[in-house]
Backbone bond lengths (Angstrom), bond angles and torsions (degrees), N, CA, C in turn:
res aa  C-N    CA-C-N  psi(-1)  N-CA   C-N-CA  omega(-1)  CA-C   N-CA-C  phi
1 X - - - 1.407 - - 1.583 106.64 -
2 X 1.333 112.33 144.42 1.487 115.35 176.57 1.473 110.60 -71.09
3 X 1.320 118.77 148.51 1.501 124.36 -176.78 1.523 110.69 -59.81
4 X 1.346 116.25 -37.53 1.496 115.83 -171.72 1.513 110.02 -79.72
5 X 1.394 119.82 -7.13 1.381 122.78 174.79 1.473 117.12 -104.46
6 X 1.286 117.95 -0.18 1.442 124.16 -176.00 1.507 109.45 -92.90
7 X 1.355 119.75 117.24 1.448 122.79 -178.12 1.530 112.31 -64.35
8 X 1.358 117.02 -30.68 1.490 114.80 -178.30 1.506 113.06 -66.04
9 X 1.306 119.46 -13.28 1.491 120.26 -179.84 1.582 109.52 -71.34
10 X 1.352 116.73 -24.47 1.469 119.35 -179.19 1.503 113.29 -61.94
11 X 1.405 117.03 -33.24 1.396 121.17 -176.97 1.554 111.74 -91.35
12 X 1.340 112.85 -29.92 1.502 117.17 -175.82 1.523 112.41 -82.95
13 X 1.321 117.22 -15.89 1.462 119.51 -175.11 1.595 112.51 -106.40
14 X 1.267 116.01 18.87 1.422 117.74 173.74 1.612 116.09 76.02
15 X 1.368 112.58 39.56 1.467 116.00 -178.03 1.546 109.44 -84.66
16 X 1.258 115.88 140.77 1.474 119.21 178.45 1.520 112.60 -69.13
17 X 1.314 118.12 164.89 1.474 123.88 -175.04 1.598 105.42 -70.64
18 X 1.233 120.73 -36.43 1.415 125.32 -177.83 1.570 108.34 -62.86
19 X 1.344 114.91 -48.91 1.482 120.34 -179.57 1.497 110.92 -62.80
20 X 1.334 116.61 -33.87 1.495 116.79 176.35 1.525 111.80 -68.77
21 X 1.296 116.87 -39.58 1.487 120.39 178.62 1.544 112.27 -64.12
22 X 1.286 116.61 -29.97 1.481 118.41 -179.80 1.540 111.71 -90.53
23 X 1.253 117.63 -8.27 1.502 120.57 -177.54 1.559 107.90 -98.31
24 X 1.368 113.32 123.32 1.490 120.86 179.05 1.491 114.98 -69.59
25 X 1.352 117.55 -20.72 1.408 118.61 -177.35 1.524 114.00 -66.90
26 X 1.388 114.05 -27.65 1.476 116.96 -179.39 1.513 113.12 -72.12
27 X 1.385 118.67 -28.14 1.398 119.85 -177.66 1.562 112.45 -104.06
28 X 1.329 117.18 -30.28 1.418 121.99 -175.30 1.542 113.86 -109.65
29 X 1.304 116.44 -14.59 1.465 122.00 179.29 1.554 108.22 84.83
30 X 1.282 116.76 -169.64 1.447 123.27 -179.79 1.565 111.18 -61.46
31 X 1.246 119.36 151.36 1.486 124.29 179.88 1.564 111.39 -67.17
32 X 1.268 121.45 -28.93 1.457 120.56 -172.34 1.528 107.92 -74.84
33 X 1.362 120.10 -15.67 1.452 121.10 176.93 1.474 114.99 -63.50
34 X 1.407 113.50 -32.37 1.477 121.27 -176.62 1.475 110.54 -90.10
35 X 1.337 120.80 2.66 1.439 121.23 176.79 1.520 111.86 -95.82
36 X 1.265 117.79 160.86 1.449 123.35 179.39 1.471 110.35 -80.38
37 X 1.323 120.57 -33.03 1.422 121.92 -178.31 1.528 109.35 -92.57
38 X 1.227 120.38 107.42 1.498 125.36 -176.55 1.477 107.29 -81.25
39 X 1.275 122.75 134.12 1.474 126.20 179.41 1.487 114.11 -57.32
40 X 1.314 116.54 154.37 1.474 118.33 -176.96 1.508 114.17 -62.13
41 X 1.388 116.68 -35.46 1.420 115.94 -178.26 1.492 113.53 -69.26
42 X 1.365 119.22 -19.13 1.499 121.84 174.98 1.482 112.41 -79.69
43 X 1.342 117.43 -34.34 1.447 123.41 179.63 1.571 112.84 -75.70
44 X 1.308 114.99 -10.76 1.484 115.22 -179.22 1.509 114.06 99.13
45 X 1.332 117.90 -1.65 1.434 117.69 -179.34 1.516 111.14 -74.60
46 X 1.294 114.52 149.67 1.441 120.23 -176.28 1.568 110.07 -78.47
47 X 1.252 118.10 120.56 1.422 124.08 178.65 1.539 107.82 -125.62
48 X 1.262 115.26 159.16 1.470 120.76 -179.11 1.502 108.55 -80.61
49 X 1.304 115.47 124.99 1.471 120.38 -174.62 1.570 106.38 -89.75
50 X 1.277 114.87 128.75 1.488 121.64 176.39 1.532 107.02 -110.52
51 X 1.282 112.70 119.75 1.438 123.39 -178.36 1.543 110.23 -101.80
52 X 1.293 112.08 121.04 1.453 118.02 179.76 1.499 107.54 -83.31
53 X 1.299 118.75 120.54 1.510 122.84 -176.64 1.519 109.86 -71.01
54 X 1.361 118.44 -19.28 1.435 123.06 178.19 1.539 113.19 -82.14
55 X 1.253 114.88 -11.35 1.422 120.27 179.01 1.537 111.23 -62.45
56 X 1.338 121.39 127.58 1.440 124.11 -172.90 1.559 110.81 -71.12
57 X 1.402 116.19 -15.62 1.444 115.81 178.61 1.492 115.15 -89.52
58 X 1.334 114.72 -1.96 1.457 118.81 179.17 1.481 106.94 -85.22
59 X 1.361 116.43 124.77 1.456 119.14 178.69 1.524 112.19 -76.47
60 X 1.323 112.46 136.46 1.457 114.93 -177.58 1.564 109.03 -79.07
61 X 1.326 116.44 143.12 1.436 122.48 -179.77 1.478 109.80 -79.96
62 X 1.296 115.91 128.41 1.487 121.67 -178.36 1.484 104.73 -124.54
63 X 1.408 113.56 122.91 1.434 119.67 174.89 1.538 111.81 -104.32
64 X 1.282 113.44 116.80 1.482 119.55 -179.31 1.503 111.84 -114.77
65 X 1.283 119.37 137.12 1.456 126.73 179.25 1.486 108.61 -120.98
66 X 1.348 115.02 147.99 1.390 120.33 -179.91 1.474 110.17 -143.33
67 X 1.286 117.80 131.84 1.439 123.47 -175.55 1.602 107.31 -107.66
68 X 1.311 114.36 124.23 1.466 118.97 -177.10 1.535 108.06 -115.15
69 X 1.259 116.68 150.99 1.496 123.59 176.45 1.545 108.24 -122.45
70 X 1.297 112.53 123.06 1.489 117.79 176.60 1.445 110.90 -85.52
71 X 1.384 113.94 115.94 1.477 119.74 -177.38 1.516 112.85 -63.06
72 X 1.326 114.09 -34.47 1.464 118.86 -177.84 1.480 115.17 -65.36
73 X 1.337 114.13 -31.03 1.510 119.93 177.23 1.530 111.22 -74.07
74 X 1.379 113.32 -32.66 1.464 117.52 178.68 1.555 109.78 -70.16
75 X 1.269 115.06 -40.97 1.536 119.86 179.37 1.487 110.59 -65.98
76 X 1.308 122.09 -31.31 1.435 125.52 175.41 1.526 109.71 -63.98
77 X 1.318 118.46 -31.82 1.429 121.26 178.65 1.533 109.46 -67.56
78 X 1.386 116.46 -40.37 1.383 122.58 178.10 1.515 114.17 -52.75
79 X 1.321 115.47 -34.24 1.516 120.38 -178.93 1.499 114.60 -65.57
80 X 1.337 117.85 -13.77 1.459 119.68 179.51 1.618 107.75 -77.64
81 X 1.254 120.00 -9.12 1.467 121.14 -177.87 1.517 105.62 -108.78
82 X 1.385 112.07 145.08 1.460 119.95 175.13 1.462 113.61 -111.08
83 X 1.349 115.73 -8.83 1.480 121.16 -179.08 1.551 108.60 -116.13
84 X 1.367 116.34 136.84 1.442 120.19 178.30 1.473 111.58 -71.69
85 X 1.292 121.60 -34.11 1.452 123.35 178.31 1.540 112.21 -66.30
86 X 1.326 115.02 -46.39 1.476 117.90 179.59 1.491 111.02 -66.33
87 X 1.372 119.80 -34.13 1.461 118.02 178.62 1.518 108.46 -68.20
88 X 1.317 123.11 -45.05 1.439 122.62 -177.39 1.527 110.62 -62.67
89 X 1.316 116.58 -43.80 1.492 120.94 -178.06 1.543 110.64 -63.22
90 X 1.348 115.60 -41.20 1.518 118.61 -176.40 1.500 109.11 -71.46
91 X 1.351 119.13 -42.94 1.451 118.05 -178.30 1.628 107.39 -68.90
92 X 1.331 119.36 -36.06 1.478 118.88 176.52 1.467 112.98 -62.07
93 X 1.288 118.39 -39.32 1.429 122.15 177.09 1.514 114.11 -62.49
94 X 1.367 113.86 -43.51 1.423 120.03 178.08 1.564 112.43 -63.33
95 X 1.334 116.26 -39.74 1.395 119.65 176.78 1.521 114.41 -67.56
96 X 1.215 116.03 -36.26 1.488 119.58 -179.62 1.549 108.79 -72.88
97 X 1.291 116.93 -39.49 1.523 115.86 176.17 1.495 113.56 -68.01
98 X 1.428 118.61 -28.51 1.389 122.49 176.36 1.519 112.87 -69.08
99 X 1.344 117.46 -35.85 1.403 119.04 177.57 1.581 114.78 -71.25
100 X 1.364 113.47 -32.44 1.440 120.26 178.63 1.472 113.72 -78.12
101 X 1.376 117.11 -14.89 1.512 125.42 -179.49 1.527 109.11 59.37
102 X 1.266 117.60 28.46 1.471 123.44 170.80 1.495 109.89 -166.11
103 X 1.297 112.94 150.95 1.499 117.89 -173.02 1.527 109.05 -78.03
104 X 1.266 117.66 100.08 1.407 123.52 -178.35 1.583 109.64 -143.40
105 X 1.230 119.93 109.41 1.438 125.19 -175.14 1.518 108.32 -76.18
106 X 1.278 113.80 142.88 1.500 117.35 173.05 1.556 109.10 -145.45
107 X 1.328 115.31 166.73 1.453 116.42 178.08 1.519 115.35 -65.38
108 X 1.271 117.50 134.78 1.475 121.17 -174.43 1.542 105.80 -90.06
109 X 1.330 114.72 134.00 1.436 122.63 176.34 1.494 108.49 -88.35
110 X 1.358 113.85 170.49 1.415 122.83 -178.60 1.550 110.31 -67.33
111 X 1.365 117.08 -37.41 1.427 117.31 177.48 1.510 114.47 -67.92
112 X 1.400 114.85 -32.44 1.506 116.23 176.60 1.525 109.35 -64.56
113 X 1.363 116.11 -41.21 1.495 118.52 -178.71 1.551 110.05 -66.94
114 X 1.329 118.16 -34.99 1.486 120.41 -178.34 1.488 111.63 -70.86
115 X 1.372 117.89 -36.56 1.410 122.57 177.28 1.535 111.41 -70.10
116 X 1.391 115.26 -36.55 1.419 118.95 175.90 1.549 110.68 -62.97
117 X 1.287 117.91 -45.31 1.459 122.81 177.79 1.514 109.75 -55.78
118 X 1.312 119.53 -45.44 1.423 122.87 -179.22 1.532 111.09 -66.15
119 X 1.348 117.08 -35.81 1.478 120.22 178.48 1.517 107.63 -67.07
120 X 1.312 122.37 -47.54 1.474 124.19 179.02 1.544 110.62 -58.55
121 X 1.312 115.62 -48.20 1.520 114.40 -175.54 1.512 109.74 -70.05
122 X 1.326 119.85 -36.68 1.447 119.17 175.49 1.500 114.28 -62.69
123 X 1.324 119.69 -34.64 1.433 123.06 178.45 1.521 110.33 -68.85
124 X 1.299 117.47 -40.71 1.417 120.69 179.05 1.529 110.43 -68.04
125 X 1.291 117.84 -46.53 1.482 119.64 177.74 1.494 112.10 -59.94
126 X 1.331 119.24 -36.06 1.522 119.96 179.59 1.482 110.17 -63.67
127 X 1.321 119.62 -35.11 1.459 118.40 179.34 1.556 113.23 -76.09
128 X 1.299 116.03 -42.40 1.512 121.04 -175.29 1.557 111.15 -81.54
129 X 1.378 114.15 -35.67 1.451 117.28 -179.79 1.603 110.07 -122.74
130 X 1.281 117.78 71.36 1.449 118.63 -174.81 1.569 114.78 -64.47
131 X 1.330 114.51 -29.58 1.491 120.71 -176.85 1.521 109.31 -88.89
132 X 1.315 122.37 -13.10 1.466 124.40 -175.91 1.535 113.04 61.71
133 X 1.331 118.79 1.06 1.394 121.47 177.55 1.522 109.95 -136.38
134 X 1.368 116.95 56.22 1.434 122.90 -178.16 1.557 105.61 -71.38
135 X 1.409 110.63 150.47 1.505 116.85 176.70 1.517 112.02 -65.28
136 X 1.312 117.13 -27.01 1.501 119.53 -174.68 1.579 108.00 -78.00
137 X 1.269 120.05 -8.70 1.463 120.58 -177.58 1.526 110.97 -106.08
138 X 1.314 121.88 2.58 1.370 122.65 -173.69 1.594 112.68 -69.57
139 X 1.331 115.85 -31.32 1.446 119.95 173.01 1.484 113.92 -62.95
140 X 1.358 116.60 -28.17 1.492 116.27 -175.85 1.557 108.76 -91.29
141 X 1.304 120.97 3.72 1.421 124.54 179.27 1.553 110.47 48.66
142 X 1.325 116.31 63.91 1.480 119.69 -169.22 1.582 112.08 -69.71
143 X 1.286 116.06 152.74 1.464 123.42 175.48 1.551 109.29 -141.86
144 X 1.317 115.13 154.95 1.398 124.69 -172.96 1.546 106.52 -107.16
145 X 1.335 121.73 121.19 1.440 121.79 175.62 1.472 113.66 -83.68
146 X 1.291 117.38 -170.65 1.491 122.44 -173.66 1.488 113.49 -65.46
147 X 1.353 116.53 -28.03 1.497 121.14 -177.47 1.464 112.49 -93.71
148 X 1.387 118.13 7.25 1.493 120.34 174.46 1.530 113.06 84.88
149 X 1.353 117.92 12.71 1.492 120.44 179.29 1.504 109.06 -95.80
150 X 1.385 114.61 136.65 1.413 120.60 -177.47 1.553 107.11 -83.01
151 X 1.394 115.35 130.07 1.439 119.35 -177.27 1.551 106.92 -127.26
152 X 1.358 112.59 168.09 1.427 120.01 175.57 1.566 111.49 -74.14
153 X 1.353 117.53 138.17 1.450 118.54 -177.53 1.508 109.42 -81.14
154 X 1.360 116.86 -106.21 1.397 119.36 177.27 1.491 110.28 100.75
155 X 1.376 116.41 177.33 1.431 122.83 -177.23 1.590 112.83 -115.13
156 X 1.287 114.76 13.77 1.480 117.97 -173.38 1.561 109.89 -107.32
157 X 1.338 116.72 32.22 1.430 120.87 178.85 1.526 113.68 -66.88
158 X 1.361 117.32 -30.88 1.430 120.14 -175.27 1.526 110.53 -87.82
159 X 1.362 120.44 3.89 1.464 119.09 -174.88 1.522 107.72 -82.61
160 X 1.334 111.89 145.03 1.506 118.65 -179.62 1.514 107.88 -110.86
161 X 1.313 121.14 1.75 1.479 121.24 176.02 1.491 115.93 -83.59
162 X 1.330 116.01 -12.56 1.447 122.80 179.82 1.538 110.03 -123.59
163 X 1.347 114.67 158.21 1.431 121.77 -179.53 1.584 107.55 -82.65
164 X 1.266 114.74 170.95 1.492 118.85 -178.58 1.588 107.63 -64.89
165 X 1.340 119.97 -42.09 1.426 123.17 177.27 1.460 114.23 -62.38
166 X 1.304 120.16 -32.18 1.491 120.54 178.00 1.532 111.06 -79.92
167 X 1.310 118.83 -32.67 1.495 121.25 176.44 1.509 111.05 -72.33
168 X 1.290 117.50 -39.43 1.459 124.70 -176.77 1.552 110.75 -127.84
169 X 1.327 115.40 78.13 1.402 120.23 -176.91 1.596 108.99 -72.84
170 X 1.337 113.29 153.47 1.498 119.84 179.45 1.560 107.24 -73.67
171 X 1.281 115.35 135.17 1.424 121.19 177.58 1.555 110.65 -83.34
172 X 1.286 118.34 121.37 1.439 122.22 -179.11 1.550 106.94 -107.67
173 X 1.332 118.59 128.53 1.517 121.62 -177.24 1.586 106.84 -66.26
174 X 1.324 110.54 143.16 1.468 115.51 176.19 1.558 110.65 -79.34
175 X 1.324 113.87 159.32 1.468 120.86 -175.49 1.505 111.09 56.51
176 X 1.293 119.04 34.66 1.447 122.40 174.79 1.575 107.65 -114.37
177 X 1.256 114.55 156.37 1.514 119.86 178.56 1.511 109.10 -69.67
178 X 1.279 118.94 -26.73 1.505 118.58 175.32 1.476 111.26 -64.73
179 X 1.370 117.09 -43.41 1.502 120.50 -179.67 1.563 109.95 -62.11
180 X 1.336 114.78 -39.36 1.532 115.46 177.32 1.484 110.06 -63.20
181 X 1.327 120.24 -46.33 1.479 121.56 -176.18 1.551 111.37 -63.56
182 X 1.359 115.40 -41.38 1.499 114.90 -179.63 1.512 110.90 -70.77
183 X 1.355 115.74 -40.03 1.463 114.42 175.46 1.512 114.15 -60.69
184 X 1.350 116.18 -41.39 1.474 121.14 177.62 1.545 111.78 -62.00
185 X 1.343 113.67 -36.05 1.458 119.55 -178.01 1.544 107.44 -64.13
186 X 1.325 117.48 -50.81 1.478 119.77 -179.05 1.540 110.29 -65.66
187 X 1.269 117.37 -34.15 1.500 124.18 -179.43 1.522 109.90 -62.76
188 X 1.347 116.84 -43.69 1.424 122.14 178.68 1.542 113.53 -74.72
189 X 1.333 117.07 -28.19 1.416 120.86 178.06 1.584 111.50 -66.42
190 X 1.302 120.21 -29.62 1.475 124.82 -178.78 1.530 109.76 -101.50
191 X 1.332 116.71 12.18 1.483 119.71 176.54 1.493 117.21 62.01
192 X 1.333 115.41 42.25 1.469 117.81 174.44 1.543 114.79 60.08
193 X 1.353 114.01 43.51 1.482 115.78 -178.54 1.528 116.81 -73.14
194 X 1.337 116.68 -27.17 1.482 116.50 177.25 1.482 110.41 139.37
195 X 1.329 116.35 -178.66 1.443 123.71 -172.73 1.549 110.85 -66.03
196 X 1.328 117.03 -50.18 1.450 118.64 -176.61 1.539 114.07 -68.01
197 X 1.312 113.56 -36.25 1.485 117.33 176.23 1.514 113.62 -67.84
198 X 1.403 115.05 -35.43 1.398 117.94 178.09 1.532 114.80 -68.08
199 X 1.348 114.77 -39.68 1.436 120.87 174.56 1.518 112.19 -62.93
200 X 1.333 116.23 -38.79 1.481 119.28 174.76 1.454 114.38 -66.99
201 X 1.372 117.91 -35.25 1.464 121.06 179.40 1.514 109.63 -67.81
202 X 1.389 114.98 -38.34 1.506 116.36 -176.06 1.564 108.02 -69.21
203 X 1.242 115.16 -38.63 1.536 117.44 -176.33 1.499 110.32 -79.16
204 X 1.330 121.82 -33.51 1.390 124.88 176.76 1.627 110.82 -65.86
205 X 1.332 114.84 -38.28 1.436 118.11 178.17 1.469 111.23 -60.78
206 X 1.368 119.44 -34.73 1.397 122.46 178.21 1.551 116.32 65.48
207 X 1.349 116.71 16.56 1.473 118.92 -178.04 1.550 110.30 -85.94
208 X 1.348 114.42 -42.38 1.460 115.88 -171.33 1.544 108.57 -134.17
209 X 1.293 117.00 158.37 1.458 123.67 168.48 1.493 107.78 -121.20
210 X 1.360 116.92 108.16 1.446 123.27 -175.65 1.502 105.12 -88.81
211 X 1.301 115.35 125.34 1.497 121.35 -179.63 1.597 106.68 -69.00
212 X 1.294 113.36 128.15 1.500 118.96 -178.16 1.518 111.41 57.96
213 X 1.350 113.46 51.81 1.484 117.86 -174.12 1.550 114.10 -72.13
214 X 1.321 121.90 -29.14 1.448 119.94 176.46 1.528 113.29 -58.67
215 X 1.302 115.88 -43.12 1.506 120.73 178.48 1.567 111.33 -68.31
216 X 1.367 116.20 -31.98 1.478 121.17 177.08 1.519 109.77 -66.37
217 X 1.323 114.47 -44.67 1.567 117.66 -178.54 1.452 108.14 -72.63
218 X 1.340 124.27 -34.32 1.453 122.25 176.86 1.542 113.37 -64.96
219 X 1.363 111.47 -38.36 1.444 114.35 179.04 1.595 112.96 -70.70
220 X 1.362 116.12 -29.23 1.408 119.73 -179.79 1.605 109.80 -72.74
221 X 1.324 113.53 -38.97 1.508 118.15 179.41 1.505 110.57 -68.05
222 X 1.304 117.98 -33.26 1.430 120.46 177.07 1.556 117.43 -67.99
223 X 1.393 111.80 -28.48 1.435 117.91 178.10 1.551 113.11 -95.04
224 X 1.339 118.31 0.44 1.451 119.00 -177.53 1.614 109.95 -78.94
225 X 1.270 115.11 119.06 1.528 119.45 -176.90 1.477 110.72 -70.22
226 X 1.357 117.41 -42.10 1.438 121.51 -179.02 1.541 112.79 -60.95
227 X 1.322 113.38 -45.89 1.436 119.07 179.61 1.547 112.84 -64.85
228 X 1.355 114.99 -33.12 1.470 117.66 -177.32 1.489 107.76 -71.88
229 X 1.339 119.30 -31.50 1.484 120.00 -178.91 1.560 109.33 -77.00
230 X 1.305 117.85 -41.98 1.494 121.39 -175.69 1.521 112.31 -73.89
231 X 1.336 118.72 -30.97 1.396 120.65 -173.82 1.509 111.78 -104.66
232 X 1.232 116.80 19.92 1.489 123.39 -176.83 1.482 106.64 -70.63
233 X 1.330 118.99 139.25 1.448 120.07 175.58 1.518 114.05 -69.45
234 X 1.338 116.11 142.63 1.528 116.89 -176.43 1.489 112.25 -64.96
235 X 1.316 116.42 147.09 1.531 120.73 -179.02 1.524 109.30 -72.78
236 X 1.298 113.93 146.84 1.505 120.64 178.60 1.503 105.69 -115.19
237 X 1.430 114.04 151.84 1.442 120.97 179.85 1.538 111.40 -72.47
238 X 1.261 117.21 127.70 1.404 121.11 177.71 1.483 112.95 -75.66
239 X 1.288 119.72 122.96 1.524 126.21 -172.57 1.609 106.89 -73.72
240 X 1.362 110.56 144.55 1.421 114.05 -177.42 1.570 113.58 -83.34
241 X 1.364 110.93 177.41 1.499 114.76 -172.45 1.578 109.92 -71.04
242 X 1.270 115.94 147.22 1.481 121.50 172.73 1.459 112.65 -71.20
243 X 1.401 116.86 146.25 1.433 121.37 -176.75 1.597 107.66 -74.15
244 X 1.335 111.15 163.40 1.508 118.08 -178.45 1.497 111.55 -64.69
245 X 1.310 121.90 -35.55 1.401 127.84 -179.34 1.533 110.77 -64.65
246 X 1.287 118.50 -33.02 1.466 121.00 -177.56 1.553 110.76 -83.65
247 X 1.251 117.49 -7.71 1.484 121.21 -177.81 1.506 112.74 -103.75
248 X 1.411 114.53 -21.53 1.600 116.43 178.45 1.472 108.91 -85.18
249 X 1.319 116.02 137.22 1.473 119.64 173.99 1.529 113.42 -78.83
250 X 1.320 119.71 124.83 1.435 123.48 -179.12 1.524 110.03 -137.89
251 X 1.399 114.78 157.58 1.534 113.87 177.59 1.547 114.00 -63.83
252 X 1.256 115.92 160.96 1.523 118.31 -179.18 1.540 112.35 -60.89
253 X 1.308 116.31 146.58 1.431 124.45 176.83 1.555 112.81 63.47
254 X 1.288 114.55 18.65 1.571 115.94 174.14 1.520 109.06 -68.14
255 X 1.301 115.95 -43.95 1.432 118.12 178.18 1.547 107.91 -124.76
256 X 1.336 112.04 120.59 1.468 117.76 177.66 1.468 112.89 -150.14
257 X 1.316 119.08 173.96 1.455 121.86 -178.64 1.533 107.12 -143.21
258 X 1.325 112.40 151.31 1.502 116.76 176.43 1.476 112.80 -106.28
259 X 1.333 117.78 139.43 1.469 121.38 176.50 1.517 110.03 -84.36
260 X 1.282 122.57 97.90 1.465 125.11 179.54 1.500 115.44 -94.48
261 X 1.307 117.23 -13.55 1.435 119.94 -175.45 1.559 108.28 -68.92
262 X 1.291 118.56 -41.15 1.477 120.17 -175.58 1.578 107.86 -62.55
263 X 1.337 116.50 -35.68 1.496 118.15 179.65 1.492 113.18 -64.89
264 X 1.292 114.02 -39.16 1.494 118.21 -179.12 1.554 109.83 -68.15
265 X 1.302 117.05 -36.77 1.448 120.37 -176.38 1.563 110.65 -73.24
266 X 1.286 116.04 -29.38 1.527 121.93 175.79 1.471 108.73 -67.33
């Protein structure tokens, strides 16, 4: 039924009592009910419906679009890199080109590299720690900074002897490719000095806290080809086979020899 012929609209649209009393639709209904020829839409015949766009009961069509980014797919791209420096520089260049809307390389500033590092770490943490409150992190008293990165808590916030990065290091998930790249980066910075020196370099840098880092460093050293060559144990001469006489059991003095040369020389 068309809205202007429906008597129920008089009460639902805020009509005054005087207007209802003067309107015949409220007492007698629509005019077509008193006619002998009932309209086609009442008899059930198919008629073309014309919708008035100005009708307030017609809902406006709203088209909404939403762009989503899958963090797991972004992290899979990180696995194509084996160097932390190359990964940061590559992602920074891509981000700068995206902002300029055209492929134009420029010199990267320190702030660009730092923002890129935060972007990479946040993407990895989102995949490994989606709830930001994992049970495995409770011992580290985690906290979230202004950029959304999970950091180590602790009780040294009031200290002035350390920087903010040293007091609240970034938590890096174990068994992640990011942990491997950061460990390798510190390992190469100290020129392959060893396990203890690598652990000291990671902790002295104060940038990240790698979960279960001793095992991560040990795994890296075991896969380093250069260290395997330089720290290889020296080869030893393989001893020959024993003679038959030395292997057969015989009574004492069965086979012996006398030293006569010394007697002649004296």
